[in-house]
RODREN-547017 format. One record per residue (C-alpha): residue number from 1; residue in three letters; chain; x, y, z. Coordinates in Angstrom, 3 decimals, decimal comma. Example, Ala and Ser with C-alpha at 12.3 -4.5 7.8 and 13.67 -1.06 7.14 Angstrom:
BEGIN
<r seq="1" type="ALA" mol="A" px="12,300" py="-4,500" pz="7,800"/>
<r seq="2" type="SER" mol="A" px="13,670" py="-1,060" pz="7,140"/>
***
This chain:
BEGIN
<r seq="1" type="MET" mol="A" px="0,000" py="0,000" pz="0,000"/>
<r seq="2" type="ARG" mol="A" px="1,361" py="3,412" pz="-0,994"/>
<r seq="3" type="MET" mol="A" px="1,874" py="5,720" pz="1,977"/>
<r seq="4" type="ARG" mol="A" px="-0,032" py="8,990" pz="1,818"/>
<r seq="5" type="PHE" mol="A" px="1,713" py="12,355" pz="1,462"/>
<r seq="6" type="LYS" mol="A" px="2,213" py="14,016" pz="4,855"/>
<r seq="7" type="PRO" mol="A" px="2,197" py="17,824" pz="4,442"/>
<r seq="8" type="TYR" mol="A" px="3,501" py="18,317" pz="7,980"/>
<r seq="9" type="ALA" mol="A" px="6,501" py="16,004" pz="7,567"/>
<r seq="10" type="ARG" mol="A" px="9,076" py="18,436" pz="6,202"/>
<r seq="11" type="GLY" mol="A" px="8,379" py="21,124" pz="8,786"/>
<r seq="12" type="GLU" mol="A" px="8,512" py="18,643" pz="11,659"/>
<r seq="13" type="LEU" mol="A" px="11,806" py="17,207" pz="10,428"/>
<r seq="14" type="LEU" mol="A" px="13,371" py="20,644" pz="9,974"/>
<r seq="15" type="ALA" mol="A" px="12,481" py="21,452" pz="13,585"/>
<r seq="16" type="SER" mol="A" px="14,192" py="18,299" pz="14,885"/>
<r seq="17" type="GLU" mol="A" px="17,832" py="17,853" pz="15,902"/>
<r seq="18" type="LEU" mol="A" px="17,563" py="14,206" pz="14,847"/>
<r seq="19" type="HIS" mol="A" px="17,178" py="15,174" pz="11,196"/>
<r seq="20" type="VAL" mol="A" px="20,172" py="16,079" pz="9,011"/>
<r seq="21" type="HIS" mol="A" px="18,716" py="18,973" pz="7,038"/>
<r seq="22" type="GLU" mol="A" px="21,476" py="19,377" pz="4,428"/>
<r seq="23" type="PRO" mol="A" px="23,156" py="15,971" pz="4,063"/>
<r seq="24" type="LEU" mol="A" px="25,299" py="16,985" pz="1,083"/>
<r seq="25" type="ALA" mol="A" px="26,959" py="19,653" pz="3,209"/>
<r seq="26" type="HIS" mol="A" px="28,367" py="17,095" pz="5,651"/>
<r seq="27" type="ALA" mol="A" px="30,504" py="15,014" pz="3,281"/>
<r seq="28" type="GLY" mol="A" px="33,582" py="13,928" pz="5,199"/>
<r seq="29" type="HIS" mol="A" px="32,174" py="15,221" pz="8,508"/>
<r seq="30" type="TRP" mol="A" px="29,237" py="12,994" pz="9,449"/>
<r seq="31" type="ARG" mol="A" px="30,789" py="11,953" pz="12,761"/>
<r seq="32" type="GLU" mol="A" px="30,772" py="15,586" pz="13,884"/>
<r seq="33" type="LEU" mol="A" px="26,967" py="15,505" pz="13,990"/>
<r seq="34" type="TYR" mol="A" px="27,067" py="13,314" pz="17,115"/>
<r seq="35" type="ALA" mol="A" px="27,707" py="14,183" pz="20,756"/>
<r seq="36" type="ARG" mol="A" px="30,425" py="11,498" pz="20,898"/>
<r seq="37" type="PRO" mol="A" px="31,996" py="11,471" pz="17,408"/>
<r seq="38" type="GLN" mol="A" px="34,648" py="8,925" pz="18,387"/>
<r seq="39" type="GLN" mol="A" px="32,035" py="6,162" pz="18,715"/>
<r seq="40" type="PRO" mol="A" px="31,582" py="3,573" pz="15,950"/>
<r seq="41" type="LEU" mol="A" px="28,934" py="4,526" pz="13,387"/>
<r seq="42" type="HIS" mol="A" px="26,261" py="1,973" pz="12,453"/>
<r seq="43" type="VAL" mol="A" px="24,144" py="2,789" pz="9,387"/>
<r seq="44" type="GLU" mol="A" px="20,730" py="1,439" pz="8,410"/>
<r seq="45" type="LEU" mol="A" px="20,148" py="1,746" pz="4,674"/>
<r seq="46" type="GLY" mol="A" px="16,417" py="2,129" pz="4,081"/>
<r seq="47" type="CYS" mol="A" px="15,328" py="2,744" pz="7,674"/>
<r seq="48" type="GLY" mol="A" px="11,652" py="3,156" pz="6,719"/>
<r seq="49" type="LYS" mol="A" px="9,382" py="3,937" pz="9,676"/>
<r seq="50" type="GLY" mol="A" px="12,272" py="3,531" pz="12,099"/>
<r seq="51" type="GLY" mol="A" px="11,182" py="0,556" pz="14,186"/>
<r seq="52" type="PHE" mol="A" px="14,561" py="-1,173" pz="13,909"/>
<r seq="53" type="LEU" mol="A" px="16,510" py="2,028" pz="14,611"/>
<r seq="54" type="ALA" mol="A" px="14,270" py="2,855" pz="17,568"/>
<r seq="55" type="ALA" mol="A" px="14,896" py="-0,583" pz="19,075"/>
<r seq="56" type="LEU" mol="A" px="18,683" py="-0,431" pz="18,677"/>
<r seq="57" type="ALA" mol="A" px="19,797" py="3,116" pz="19,420"/>
<r seq="58" type="PRO" mol="A" px="18,399" py="3,558" pz="22,966"/>
<r seq="59" type="ARG" mol="A" px="19,956" py="0,236" pz="24,030"/>
<r seq="60" type="HIS" mol="A" px="23,415" py="1,136" pz="22,755"/>
<r seq="61" type="PRO" mol="A" px="24,433" py="4,690" pz="23,675"/>
<r seq="62" type="GLU" mol="A" px="28,049" py="3,590" pz="23,088"/>
<r seq="63" type="ARG" mol="A" px="27,369" py="3,513" pz="19,332"/>
<r seq="64" type="ASN" mol="A" px="26,229" py="6,175" pz="16,895"/>
<r seq="65" type="TYR" mol="A" px="23,407" py="5,398" pz="14,467"/>
<r seq="66" type="LEU" mol="A" px="22,379" py="6,863" pz="11,137"/>
<r seq="67" type="GLY" mol="A" px="19,087" py="5,943" pz="9,457"/>
<r seq="68" type="ILE" mol="A" px="18,821" py="6,715" pz="5,753"/>
<r seq="69" type="ASP" mol="A" px="15,696" py="6,755" pz="3,627"/>
<r seq="70" type="ILE" mol="A" px="14,562" py="8,725" pz="0,617"/>
<r seq="71" type="THR" mol="A" px="11,243" py="10,262" pz="1,670"/>
<r seq="72" type="ASP" mol="A" px="10,155" py="12,611" pz="4,433"/>
<r seq="73" type="LYS" mol="A" px="6,846" py="10,792" pz="4,909"/>
<r seq="74" type="VAL" mol="A" px="8,626" py="7,763" pz="6,375"/>
<r seq="75" type="LEU" mol="A" px="11,440" py="9,661" pz="8,077"/>
<r seq="76" type="VAL" mol="A" px="9,002" py="11,680" pz="10,136"/>
<r seq="77" type="LEU" mol="A" px="7,600" py="8,409" pz="11,507"/>
<r seq="78" type="ALA" mol="A" px="11,146" py="7,196" pz="12,211"/>
<r seq="79" type="LYS" mol="A" px="11,836" py="10,439" pz="14,085"/>
<r seq="80" type="ARG" mol="A" px="8,783" py="9,946" pz="16,280"/>
<r seq="81" type="LYS" mol="A" px="9,583" py="6,299" pz="17,027"/>
<r seq="82" type="VAL" mol="A" px="13,184" py="7,064" pz="17,979"/>
<r seq="83" type="GLU" mol="A" px="12,123" py="9,940" pz="20,229"/>
<r seq="84" type="ALA" mol="A" px="9,479" py="7,796" pz="21,939"/>
<r seq="85" type="ALA" mol="A" px="11,862" py="4,863" pz="22,447"/>
<r seq="86" type="CYS" mol="A" px="14,597" py="7,062" pz="23,912"/>
<r seq="87" type="ALA" mol="A" px="12,116" py="8,822" pz="26,188"/>
<r seq="88" type="ALA" mol="A" px="10,818" py="5,462" pz="27,424"/>
<r seq="89" type="ARG" mol="A" px="14,341" py="4,438" pz="28,452"/>
<r seq="90" type="GLY" mol="A" px="15,218" py="7,875" pz="29,801"/>
<r seq="91" type="VAL" mol="A" px="18,148" py="8,374" pz="27,436"/>
<r seq="92" type="PRO" mol="A" px="18,956" py="11,259" pz="25,064"/>
<r seq="93" type="THR" mol="A" px="18,717" py="10,978" pz="21,281"/>
<r seq="94" type="ASP" mol="A" px="22,235" py="12,334" pz="20,758"/>
<r seq="95" type="ASN" mol="A" px="23,536" py="9,058" pz="19,261"/>
<r seq="96" type="VAL" mol="A" px="20,936" py="8,967" pz="16,462"/>
<r seq="97" type="ARG" mol="A" px="20,538" py="10,910" pz="13,235"/>
<r seq="98" type="ILE" mol="A" px="18,232" py="10,385" pz="10,251"/>
<r seq="99" type="ALA" mol="A" px="18,742" py="11,706" pz="6,728"/>
<r seq="100" type="SER" mol="A" px="16,912" py="11,803" pz="3,420"/>
<r seq="101" type="LEU" mol="A" px="19,288" py="10,377" pz="0,818"/>
<r seq="102" type="ASP" mol="A" px="19,168" py="8,302" pz="-2,344"/>
<r seq="103" type="ILE" mol="A" px="21,212" py="5,274" pz="-1,271"/>
<r seq="104" type="GLU" mol="A" px="22,337" py="4,662" pz="-4,830"/>
<r seq="105" type="ARG" mol="A" px="24,066" py="8,060" pz="-4,723"/>
<r seq="106" type="LEU" mol="A" px="25,887" py="7,922" pz="-1,401"/>
<r seq="107" type="ALA" mol="A" px="29,096" py="9,012" pz="-3,126"/>
<r seq="108" type="GLY" mol="A" px="27,675" py="12,521" pz="-3,498"/>
<r seq="109" type="ALA" mol="A" px="27,006" py="12,902" pz="0,215"/>
<r seq="110" type="MET" mol="A" px="29,912" py="11,045" pz="1,812"/>
<r seq="111" type="THR" mol="A" px="33,647" py="10,696" pz="1,382"/>
<r seq="112" type="GLU" mol="A" px="36,066" py="7,999" pz="2,529"/>
<r seq="113" type="GLU" mol="A" px="36,513" py="10,020" pz="5,728"/>
<r seq="114" type="ASP" mol="A" px="33,000" py="8,906" pz="6,733"/>
<r seq="115" type="ARG" mol="A" px="33,574" py="5,455" pz="8,219"/>
<r seq="116" type="PHE" mol="A" px="30,949" py="2,789" pz="8,962"/>
<r seq="117" type="ALA" mol="A" px="31,573" py="0,041" pz="11,510"/>
<r seq="118" type="ARG" mol="A" px="28,404" py="-1,800" pz="10,478"/>
<r seq="119" type="ILE" mol="A" px="25,659" py="-1,541" pz="7,860"/>
<r seq="120" type="TYR" mol="A" px="22,139" py="-2,941" pz="8,176"/>
<r seq="121" type="ILE" mol="A" px="20,042" py="-3,696" pz="5,086"/>
<r seq="122" type="ASN" mol="A" px="16,574" py="-4,881" pz="6,085"/>
<r seq="123" type="PHE" mol="A" px="13,972" py="-5,974" pz="3,529"/>
<r seq="124" type="CYS" mol="A" px="15,061" py="-3,717" pz="0,693"/>
<r seq="125" type="ASN" mol="A" px="13,275" py="-3,628" pz="-2,660"/>
<r seq="126" type="PRO" mol="A" px="14,233" py="-6,891" pz="-4,451"/>
<r seq="127" type="TRP" mol="A" px="13,984" py="-5,265" pz="-7,903"/>
<r seq="128" type="SER" mol="A" px="13,317" py="-8,681" pz="-9,429"/>
<r seq="129" type="LYS" mol="A" px="10,557" py="-7,889" pz="-11,949"/>
<r seq="130" type="ASN" mol="A" px="13,007" py="-7,812" pz="-14,850"/>
<r seq="131" type="ALA" mol="A" px="16,691" py="-8,462" pz="-15,327"/>
<r seq="132" type="GLY" mol="A" px="17,533" py="-4,836" pz="-16,083"/>
<r seq="133" type="SER" mol="A" px="16,368" py="-3,678" pz="-12,647"/>
<r seq="134" type="ASN" mol="A" px="18,791" py="-5,865" pz="-10,693"/>
<r seq="135" type="LYS" mol="A" px="21,461" py="-3,154" pz="-10,711"/>
<r seq="136" type="HIS" mol="A" px="19,256" py="-1,091" pz="-8,357"/>
<r seq="137" type="ARG" mol="A" px="19,415" py="-3,701" pz="-5,601"/>
<r seq="138" type="LEU" mol="A" px="21,132" py="-2,460" pz="-2,454"/>
<r seq="139" type="THR" mol="A" px="23,243" py="-5,633" pz="-2,448"/>
<r seq="140" type="TYR" mol="A" px="24,286" py="-5,396" pz="-6,113"/>
<r seq="141" type="PRO" mol="A" px="28,109" py="-5,417" pz="-6,376"/>
<r seq="142" type="ARG" mol="A" px="28,255" py="-1,826" pz="-7,643"/>
<r seq="143" type="GLN" mol="A" px="26,535" py="-0,723" pz="-4,420"/>
<r seq="144" type="LEU" mol="A" px="28,615" py="-2,999" pz="-2,216"/>
<r seq="145" type="LEU" mol="A" px="31,791" py="-1,500" pz="-3,658"/>
<r seq="146" type="GLU" mol="A" px="30,541" py="1,961" pz="-2,675"/>
<r seq="147" type="TYR" mol="A" px="29,875" py="0,773" pz="0,881"/>
<r seq="148" type="ARG" mol="A" px="33,402" py="-0,712" pz="0,995"/>
<r seq="149" type="ARG" mol="A" px="34,859" py="2,776" pz="0,574"/>
<r seq="150" type="HIS" mol="A" px="33,477" py="3,658" pz="3,998"/>
<r seq="151" type="MET" mol="A" px="34,360" py="0,434" pz="5,805"/>
<r seq="152" type="ASP" mol="A" px="37,570" py="-0,792" pz="7,390"/>
<r seq="153" type="GLU" mol="A" px="38,611" py="-4,386" pz="6,815"/>
<r seq="154" type="GLY" mol="A" px="36,546" py="-6,579" pz="9,144"/>
<r seq="155" type="ALA" mol="A" px="33,519" py="-4,242" pz="9,230"/>
<r seq="156" type="GLU" mol="A" px="30,233" py="-6,055" pz="8,655"/>
<r seq="157" type="ILE" mol="A" px="26,966" py="-5,879" pz="6,743"/>
<r seq="158" type="TYR" mol="A" px="23,840" py="-7,470" pz="8,252"/>
<r seq="159" type="PHE" mol="A" px="21,293" py="-8,319" pz="5,563"/>
<r seq="160" type="LYS" mol="A" px="17,724" py="-9,664" pz="5,855"/>
<r seq="161" type="THR" mol="A" px="15,102" py="-10,353" pz="3,185"/>
<r seq="162" type="ASP" mol="A" px="11,966" py="-12,345" pz="2,502"/>
<r seq="163" type="ASP" mol="A" px="12,792" py="-12,633" pz="-1,216"/>
<r seq="164" type="ASP" mol="A" px="14,305" py="-15,947" pz="-2,344"/>
<r seq="165" type="ASP" mol="A" px="15,740" py="-14,622" pz="-5,621"/>
<r seq="166" type="LEU" mol="A" px="17,359" py="-11,594" pz="-4,003"/>
<r seq="167" type="PHE" mol="A" px="18,935" py="-13,725" pz="-1,290"/>
<r seq="168" type="ARG" mol="A" px="20,205" py="-16,327" pz="-3,756"/>
<r seq="169" type="ASP" mol="A" px="21,755" py="-13,663" pz="-5,969"/>
<r seq="170" type="SER" mol="A" px="23,203" py="-11,803" pz="-2,983"/>
<r seq="171" type="LEU" mol="A" px="25,104" py="-14,940" pz="-1,964"/>
<r seq="172" type="GLY" mol="A" px="27,085" py="-14,323" pz="-5,140"/>
<r seq="173" type="TYR" mol="A" px="27,129" py="-10,530" pz="-4,966"/>
<r seq="174" type="PHE" mol="A" px="28,893" py="-10,278" pz="-1,613"/>
<r seq="175" type="PRO" mol="A" px="31,922" py="-12,480" pz="-2,418"/>
<r seq="176" type="ALA" mol="A" px="32,306" py="-10,802" pz="-5,829"/>
<r seq="177" type="ALA" mol="A" px="32,547" py="-7,440" pz="-4,061"/>
<r seq="178" type="GLY" mol="A" px="35,175" py="-8,710" pz="-1,624"/>
<r seq="179" type="PHE" mol="A" px="32,973" py="-9,607" pz="1,354"/>
<r seq="180" type="GLU" mol="A" px="33,232" py="-12,927" pz="3,187"/>
<r seq="181" type="ILE" mol="A" px="29,864" py="-14,372" pz="4,212"/>
<r seq="182" type="THR" mol="A" px="30,528" py="-15,477" pz="7,791"/>
<r seq="183" type="TRP" mol="A" px="26,986" py="-16,564" pz="8,681"/>
<r seq="184" type="GLN" mol="A" px="23,778" py="-17,264" pz="6,760"/>
<r seq="185" type="THR" mol="A" px="20,382" py="-18,864" pz="7,182"/>
<r seq="186" type="ASN" mol="A" px="17,354" py="-19,592" pz="5,031"/>
<r seq="187" type="ASP" mol="A" px="15,039" py="-19,495" pz="8,055"/>
<r seq="188" type="LEU" mol="A" px="16,040" py="-16,864" pz="10,585"/>
<r seq="189" type="HIS" mol="A" px="13,229" py="-17,636" pz="13,026"/>
<r seq="190" type="ARG" mol="A" px="13,794" py="-21,395" pz="13,112"/>
<r seq="191" type="ASP" mol="A" px="16,757" py="-20,906" pz="15,440"/>
<r seq="192" type="GLU" mol="A" px="16,649" py="-17,160" pz="15,993"/>
<r seq="193" type="PRO" mol="A" px="19,871" py="-15,496" pz="17,209"/>
<r seq="194" type="ALA" mol="A" px="19,614" py="-13,440" pz="20,372"/>
<r seq="195" type="TRP" mol="A" px="20,827" py="-10,326" pz="18,512"/>
<r seq="196" type="ASN" mol="A" px="17,973" py="-10,308" pz="16,005"/>
<r seq="197" type="ILE" mol="A" px="15,482" py="-7,454" pz="16,176"/>
<r seq="198" type="ARG" mol="A" px="12,276" py="-8,162" pz="14,287"/>
<r seq="199" type="THR" mol="A" px="11,210" py="-5,336" pz="12,006"/>
<r seq="200" type="GLU" mol="A" px="7,633" py="-4,524" pz="11,033"/>
<r seq="201" type="HIS" mol="A" px="8,093" py="-6,172" pz="7,625"/>
<r seq="202" type="GLU" mol="A" px="9,748" py="-9,169" pz="9,244"/>
<r seq="203" type="GLY" mol="A" px="6,759" py="-9,776" pz="11,487"/>
<r seq="204" type="MET" mol="A" px="4,365" py="-9,394" pz="8,565"/>
<r seq="205" type="PHE" mol="A" px="6,200" py="-11,851" pz="6,327"/>
<r seq="206" type="SER" mol="A" px="6,727" py="-14,331" pz="9,145"/>
<r seq="207" type="ALA" mol="A" px="2,999" py="-14,260" pz="9,952"/>
<r seq="208" type="GLN" mol="A" px="2,348" py="-15,200" pz="6,332"/>
<r seq="209" type="GLY" mol="A" px="4,611" py="-18,235" pz="6,679"/>
<r seq="210" type="ILE" mol="A" px="7,407" py="-16,755" pz="4,554"/>
<r seq="211" type="PRO" mol="A" px="10,846" py="-17,779" pz="5,889"/>
<r seq="212" type="ILE" mol="A" px="13,218" py="-14,899" pz="6,550"/>
<r seq="213" type="LYS" mol="A" px="16,618" py="-15,181" pz="4,896"/>
<r seq="214" type="ALA" mol="A" px="19,622" py="-13,479" pz="6,510"/>
<r seq="215" type="LEU" mol="A" px="23,396" py="-13,247" pz="6,349"/>
<r seq="216" type="ILE" mol="A" px="26,367" py="-11,453" pz="7,859"/>
<r seq="217" type="ALA" mol="A" px="29,151" py="-10,407" pz="5,487"/>
<r seq="218" type="ARG" mol="A" px="32,576" py="-9,154" pz="6,562"/>
<r seq="219" type="LYS" mol="A" px="34,692" py="-6,837" pz="4,440"/>
<r seq="220" type="GLY" mol="A" px="37,784" py="-8,611" pz="3,170"/>
<r seq="221" type="PRO" mol="A" px="40,958" py="-7,235" pz="1,581"/>
<r seq="222" type="ASP" mol="A" px="40,766" py="-5,302" pz="-1,677"/>
<r seq="223" type="SER" mol="A" px="42,436" py="-8,222" pz="-3,436"/>
<r seq="224" type="ALA" mol="A" px="39,255" py="-10,266" pz="-2,834"/>
<r seq="225" type="VAL" mol="A" px="37,168" py="-8,082" pz="-5,184"/>
<r seq="226" type="THR" mol="A" px="36,457" py="-9,836" pz="-8,494"/>
<r seq="227" type="TRP" mol="A" px="33,426" py="-7,936" pz="-9,815"/>
<r seq="228" type="GLN" mol="A" px="33,750" py="-5,713" pz="-12,860"/>
<r seq="229" type="ASP" mol="A" px="31,152" py="-3,267" pz="-14,130"/>
<r seq="230" type="PRO" mol="A" px="29,278" py="-4,874" pz="-17,070"/>
<r seq="231" type="LYS" mol="A" px="29,235" py="-1,525" pz="-18,885"/>
<r seq="232" type="ALA" mol="A" px="33,013" py="-1,239" pz="-18,559"/>
<r seq="233" type="LEU" mol="A" px="33,437" py="-4,786" pz="-19,850"/>
<r seq="234" type="LYS" mol="A" px="31,174" py="-4,036" pz="-22,815"/>
<r seq="235" type="ARG" mol="A" px="33,110" py="-0,867" pz="-23,658"/>
<r seq="236" type="ALA" mol="A" px="36,372" py="-2,796" pz="-23,506"/>
<r seq="237" type="ALA" mol="A" px="34,970" py="-5,515" pz="-25,771"/>
<r seq="238" type="ASN" mol="A" px="33,770" py="-2,891" pz="-28,261"/>
<r seq="239" type="ARG" mol="A" px="37,188" py="-1,220" pz="-28,331"/>
<r seq="240" type="LYS" mol="A" px="38,855" py="-4,575" pz="-28,889"/>
<r seq="241" type="GLU" mol="A" px="36,462" py="-5,374" pz="-31,746"/>
<r seq="242" type="GLU" mol="A" px="37,072" py="-1,983" pz="-33,372"/>
<r seq="243" type="THR" mol="A" px="40,842" py="-2,487" pz="-33,134"/>
<r seq="244" type="GLU" mol="A" px="40,627" py="-5,936" pz="-34,719"/>
<r seq="245" type="HIS" mol="A" px="38,702" py="-4,525" pz="-37,690"/>
<r seq="246" type="VAL" mol="A" px="41,129" py="-1,693" pz="-38,414"/>
***
């Protein structure tokens, strides 16, 4: 179901310290937005209504959290959930920020100075309706290589999905982009780890009897990257063909 436009969302976000109003202006300086910039930064890509972020951040004041999504109408709900969760535990919201960003264009808003200790990708769009859309997946190698720029060796990505095709393909995407899959499951709730936090989508899919797929991938050395951009390969093949016909 498409979420309705919320005319109040932008104004409410602009009045909140949680919201990063001008994300492009903070490239290379995201840590400075937090009360304790030396803490490790954990990023949720596609934070949606903020249930996952609201469950994590108040429990772990020793970490900084950034929730990214593309629309104000969901970010305003994330803002409210984080504020309510922190108030319930009697802790400040100074380790949480939310920002409106197109995840496929992180390079325009962040530099290699912005370091991530962990990334969460929960139930992203599988983009599986046609083969040409696969490149928009948040786990596609082109995207994973962008995340690598902000991660030290050993940093991790936690990924969950209900989509069989996306999970199957991602098992190949991660190694190609130089990530070692250190843990995986085709049924997260069959033997659920203590660290798992069930998101709204997770509960919905589980109630429908759809097994939740999940993995943890650790960034390996640059030498482990094998993926090459298909467009670059095609251009190289075209140049080779032109040279052979001269």
